[in-house]
N, C-alpha and C positions, 0 to 999 in steps of 0.2 A: 236825071238826079238819083244820087243814093241817100237815101233816107238813113237820119238817124235813128240808131238805138233811142227810144228813151231813159235818159241818165236816172242812175237810180240816185236815191238820198244823198247817201253818202260816197262820191269815189273813192278808192284805195287810198288817194293820198291824204285824202279829209280824215278817213280812219285811222290812219295810221297817225294823224297829227292828234288826233283824240286818243288813242293810246296810249300817247309819250305823256301826255297831258296828265291823263291817266297815273301812270305810272312817275311820274312827277309830283304830284297831289300826295300821293301813296310814300315816296320816299322825303316830303317835305313834312308828313304827319310823324315819319321813324324819328325823324332826326328832332321836332320840335320833344316825341318823346325821350330821345337819350339825351338831350341836351338837360329835358328837367327833371332824370333821373342821376344826370352830372351835379348839376346843383345841389340837390336834395343828397347825396349822398354824404358830404360831409354830417349833416345835422341828424342821418340814421345811424351813422358811425361813432356819435357823442352819444346818439340817445340808446343804443345799444352798450357800452360802455358805461354809463351812467346804469342800467341797467342792472348789467353785472356786479357794479361795485356794490349796490345796494342789496344785492341777493345774498353776495358774499359778509354783508354787516348784518344781516339779519341772521343768516347761519350763523357768523360767531356769536353776536347777541346772545341766540337763542341755545347754544352749549353753555355759555359762559353764566346762564340765569341760573343752572342746576343746580351748580354746586359753588356758584358767588365767587368763583375766581377768572380772571384771565386766561383765556385758552385762545389762541392763534386759531384759524379757520385751516384746516390741514391740506397740506398742498403737495397734490399728485401728480405734481411732474418731478421730480426728484425719487419717486418711488417709496414713500418713507411708509408709507402703509401694506406695500408687497412686502413686505418681512412676517408681515404679521398674518400672513394666507400659509407660507412656508410651513412644513413640520419641523420640529429644533434638528440641525445635524447632529451628532457627533463628534465632538475633537478630537483630533490624532492621538491627542494622550488618552483619553477614554478608550478610544480603538484598540490602542498596544495592549492596556492596562486588559483589559475584556479578551483578546486572543492568549494573555499571560494567565488569566486565569483560568481559561478555558482548557489550557495545556498544563496546569495544575491538577485540574479536576481528574483529568483524565490519565494523568500520571499516579492520581491516588486510587483512582477506581480499578487501572491495573493493578498494582502492590495491594488492595485489598482482596481481588480475584485470585492471583498466587500465593500469599499467605492465606486463602479459605481453601485453594486448590490442595497446597503442602501438606495442609495439617488436617484434613479430611479426610480419609479413607472411601476413595470411589469404588 
């Protein structure tokens, strides 16, 4: 008769079942963690919004203490502070007046050179 080999402690089928059980346990843990995060999300969002409001109020109150006047916190969404950083551009009227003044000064210089050239003998 043929002898059977001594069976290993875990046949392949049992090993596969153990691996599947381990994967199932890992997935359950991940699901529990994600479920906990979903349940905590509104509380965390409320906490962060409350903290932001407190920071804005703190900034607004610290600025108003300086001058004892009401001042609202600066709103950067609309770019109010962007205009402060740029140098002021000359208006169209100022540019045209500048060009006109330049032409008048060049003509005056040309007239002075012509007058000096005619009255002095070189």
